[in-house]
N, C-alpha and C positions, 0 to 999 in steps of 0.2 A: 478751082474754087469749091465745086460741089464736093469733091473728095476731101478737101481740107475741112469743110464744115462737118461732114460725116465723121471724120476722124476725131474732130473735137468733141462732138456729141458722144461718141462711143467712149472716149477716154473719161468723161465726166462721172460715169458710174464708178469706175475704178478709183478715181481720185476721191470721190465722196466717201467711199467705203474706207479708204486709207485714213482720211482725216478723222473719221468717226473712231477708228481703232486707236487713234493717238490723241484723244481728249476732247474733241468737239462734241457738244450735245446736239442732237438733231434739230430741235426747234431754234436754238440759239444760232446754229449754223445757217439754217434756212432764212431766218429774219435778217441777219447781218448781211449775208450774201445777196439777198434780193434788194435790200436798201441800197447797197453799193451799185448794183446793176441799174436800179432805177435812176440814181444819180447820173450815171453814164448815158442812159437812154434819153433823159431829159436834156442833158447838155447837147448830145448829138442831134436830137430831133429839133430843138430850138435853133441850132446853128444851120440846120438843113431846110427847115420849113418856116420858122418864125411864127409858129402857131401850134396850139394843142386843141383847137376848136373841135368839138364833137356836137352834132345836131342833138337837140333835146330828144327827138324821137328815137335816136339810137342809144340812149343811155340805158334802156332796159337790157339791151343785148350786151352792152359794156358791163352792166352789173352782173349778169349771168356768167359772162366770161371770167370776170374777176373772181366770182364764187368758185367756179370750177378750178382756176389756177390755185386758189387757196387750198381746196381739198387735194388737188393734184400734188401740191408740195408736201403736204402732210404724209400722203401715201408714199411719195418718193423718198423722203429722208428716212422714214421708218422702215420702209422695205429694205433700203441699204443698211440700216442699223441691224436689222434682224436676219437678212439672207445674204448669200454671197452675191457680189456684183456680177458674176457670170450668169447666175440664174435670173437676176433682175433684168439683165440685158436680153436674155432669151425670151422672157415673158413680155418684155416691152415690144417684141416683134409681133404680138397680137394686135397692135393698134390699128393697122390697116383694116382688119376684120371688123373691129368696132366702128370705125368710121364709115365703112360700107353699110353696116347694119343700121346705124343711126340715119344715114342718108335715106334709107328706105322708110324708116319710121316716120321721118319728117317729110317724106314724098319728095326727096330731092333726086330721085333716080330709080332705076329698076336693076334687079339683080339677074345676072346670067347663071346658067347652070354651073359654069366653071367656078363661080364664086362659092357655091354651096359645097362643092368638092373641097376647095381651098379651106373654107371655114371648118369643115369637118376634120380635115388633117390638122388644122391648127389647134383645135380644141382637144383632139387626141393627144397632141404634143404636150398641151398644158397638163392633161391628166397624168401623163407619164412623168412629167417633171415633178408633179405633186407626190406621185408615188415613190420617187427617188428621193425625196426630202427625208429629213430625220423622222423616225417614227413617232406617232402621236401628234397631238396639236401643240408642237413646241414652237420655239422662235423661228426656226426655218420655215415652217408651214405658214405661220402668221406672216412672215416676210413675203412668201409666195403670193398670198392673198393680197397683200397691199401692193405687190409689183403689178398684179392684174388690175388692181384699182387704179394704179398710175397710168396703165395703158388705156383703161376705159375712160378715165376723166380727161386724159389728153385727147382721145377721140371725140369726146363731147365738146371740148374746148375748140377743136379744129373746125367742127361743124358750126359752132356758135359764131365764130369770128368770120366765117366765109362771107356772109353779107357785108360785114364792116370792111373787109379787105377790098371790096368792090368800090368803096367810097372814099376810103383813107389809106395812107401809106402804112405799111407794116410797122414802121418806126413810131408813128403816132399812136397806133393801136397798142403796141407793146409798152409805150411810155404810160399811157392812161390805165390800160388793164392791170399791169403789174403794180402801179401805184395803188389802185383801189383794192386789189386783192392782197397787197401787203398789210393793209391796216388790221384785219382780223388775225392775220398770221402773227403780227407783232404783239397783239393783245394777249394771245394764248401762250406766247413765248416768254412773257415776263418772268415766271418762276425759273425757268432754265437760264435766262439771261443773268439772273441774280446769282446763279451757281456756277456760271461758266468762268473758268480761268482762262488766261491767255498766254501762258508760259510755254509756248510751243517751240519746237525746234524749226530751223529754216525750211526743212522739207515740207512740214505741214503748212507753214505760211505760204510757200510757193504753190502748194496744191490749192490752197484757198483762193489765192490771187488768180490762178488759172480758172477755177470754177466760176469766178465773177467775170473775167474778161473774155475767156474762151466760149464755153457753151452757152452762156447767157447773152452776152453782148456781141461779140465779133461774129459769131456764126449767123446771127439774124441779118447782119449787114451783108456778109459774104453770100449767104444762101439766096436771099431775095435778089441781089444783083446777078448772081449766076442764073437764076430761074428766068429773069428778064432777058438774058442772052440766049440760052439754050432751050427754054420752054419747059413747062411743068412736067410733061410725060417723060423727058429724058432725065430730069432731075429726080423724079420718083424712083427711077432705076437705081441711081446712086444711093438713095435713102435705104434701099433694101439691104445695103452692106452694113448698116449700123449695128444690128444685133450680132453679126459675125465678128466685127472688130471689137465690140464691147466685151464679148466672151474672151477673144484673143488677149486683150489688154489685161483682163482679170486673171487669166491663167498665167500670163508671163509676168506681170508686175506684182501681183499679190500672192502668186503661188497657189491659187485655188485649184481644186480638182473637181471633176464631175463624176457623179454616179453613172453607170451604164444606162440606167433608165432616163436620167436627165440628158445624156447625150442622145438617146433615141428620141426624146421629146424635142430636142433642138432640131433634129433632122426633119420630124414631122412639121414643126413650125415653119421652117425654111421652105418645105414643099408646099405648105399651105400658102405662104407669101407668094411663091411663084405662080400658083394657080390664081390667087386673088389678083395679082397684077395683070394676068391675062384677062380676067374679067374687066379690069379697068380699061384696057386697050379696046375691048369690044363694046363697052358701054357707051351711051351717049355722052357728049361732051359735058353737059350740066352736072353729071355725077362727079366729075373730077375736082 
């Protein structure tokens, strides 16, 4: 179950890049995709829990999480519009570092020395990837920056919903947060929705369907059920594989290539993740 969820998440970047190359506009894609996923989440959550109740005192956190999802989706779709899916996958591997740093900023835990070594390696990897991108401040470089923004906002979102996850199911949180975050996304997507055509081939529609059911809906159910069985520490180890498989799918299915500096950057990011995970094993439980 854990490996299946990781593979679906990893394939998402490749599929999204593919549909963008074949006619989908980024914001139109994000808005329609999220609306369909919200419908699925609401149906599933109501069938499972018969309630969407959130305490009034928690709505500030819900609003913050929704705003972060809104920004995260803008960064996500435009990073894959402007940069290769393989590079976006590599840069998304910096997420654990951002989560750990944010945990310290908000006094949720302490950092061990191994973390700083891992963070240093990770950011060296980011610098190498940036150096390997197209010269000048072109589309690829902008995509790299947005990919880092995707990782950072996802890290912020993860830290924000942690208290909510202690009081509500992940399905209820996903249902509410996605719905609230979808509203501003839909508003800014109106111009692209007006210009979006829908005369796609079956492969594009298959990819779009996968992007809704797989990485948005099904993975959340499978992942949290698996975590409940094996525990969070073991699940985290599987999640380390996501950037690797993301690069693999992009290279094989899209025929992308990596610059030697980008390959070196990926090696540094993976080394940094390994050290960062060592930090997590040594850290107090409340940091996880």
